[in-house]
N, C-alpha and C positions, 0 to 999 in steps of 0.2 A: 131518556136524558136529552135535554135541549141541545141543539148543535153547538151553540156558543159555549156551553159547559163541557161538552165532549172534547172541545179543542183547547180548553183551559190548560195552561202550562206548556202548550206547544210553542214552537218558534214562531216569530212574526211572519216568517215566510212559509209556514206550514201549508203543504199542498201545492205550492207554486212550482212551475217548471222553468228551466233556464237553458239557454244555449250560451256557452262561454267561448270566446275567441281571443286568443293572444298568441303572439309569436314566442312568448316566454312560457315554456312548458311548466316551469316551477310556479309561475303566476296562475296558470290554469288549475294546477293541483291545489294551491292555497285557496283560491276562490271556491273551487269545488268542495273542499273540506269545510269552509265557512258556511256554505249553503246547506250542506248535508247536516251540519250541526244545528241548523235552524229548520230542519225537516222539509227542506226544498229538494227537488230532484233535478239534477243536471241531465238533460235528455240528449245532449250532444256537445262535443267540443270540436274546435277547429283551430288551425294555426294560420289560416289565410282568409281574407275577406270574402273571396268568391265562395269558398266552402261554407263560411258562416251564413252568407245570404241564402244559399241553397238549403242548408239545414234549417234555418229559421222559417223559410217558406214551407218546407216539408213538415216541420214539427209544431209550428204555431205555439211557441213557448209564451209564458207570461212575461218573461223578461229576457232580454239579450244583454249580456255583459261583454263588451268588446273594446279592444285597444283602439286608441286614436289612430295609430299608425301600424300598418302590417306589411310584411315583406312583398306581397304580390301587387302592391300599389293601390289597392282598394282598402281604404281605412274605415274606421267605425262610422263616420258621417256618411260615407258613400253607401255602406251597407244599410244604414237606417233609411237613406233616401230610396233604396230599392225595396225594402221590406215594409216600411210604414204605410205606404199607399195600399198594400195588399190586405192587411189585417191590423187590428188594434193590438199593440204590445207596448211594453215599456222598454226603452233602450237606455242603457247606462254606459257612458264612455269612461274608459280607464286610461290614465296616463297624463303626460304633460302636454298642454296645448296653448297656443297663443290666443289672444282675444278674438282675432278674426275667425279662427276655427270654432271657438266656442259660440260666437254669434251665428255662424253658419249651422252649427249643431242645433241651436235653438230654433232657427227657421225651419229646419227639416222636421223638427218635432221630438228631438231627443229629450228624454225625461230627466236625466241627471248626469252628473259628472263627478268622478272620483279622481283627484290628482295623485293620490298615493294609496293603492289598494293593499299595502303590505300588512296592514293591521286588520285582522279578520273582523273585529267589531266595527271598524270604520266602513268596511264594504257592506256589511249587513245593514248598518244604520242608513247608509246612502241608498241602498236598494229599497229599504222600507220607505224612506222619504220619497224617493222617485216613484214608487208604486202608488203612494198616497196622492202625490201631485197628478199622476197619470189618471187615477180614478176620478179625481175632481175635474180634470180637464175633459174626460169622456162624458161625465155627467153634465157638465156645462154645455157640451155640444148636443146632448139629447134634449135638454130643456130649452 
């Protein structure tokens, strides 16, 4: 059976790996549940930015889903600035942010932003869109 048919009916995130970081344990659980429902695997979770950066560099996930602000003072944009130069991945920020922070996030190379991740479908749609944009951006860099 061709690969594209073998994956028919699978989630849009089938086979993708993720690191999820949030100071809100319930948010981590909700995102993890949404990703699992789409056949993605959460390979690590963290509640602080430093841990998220270390885990991302160790695990090389397809996507990092991280809060804008974290209790240890290193937020999602800072984590992305540490991780993105090391390897290609998609980083999705979660939470409320002002326009200056969003501009900085774009300059660092963050792939997407979700202001309200409380709806499982919204987070999955946002991740799928961010992954698509990320793939296009990587292809543009290759050509």
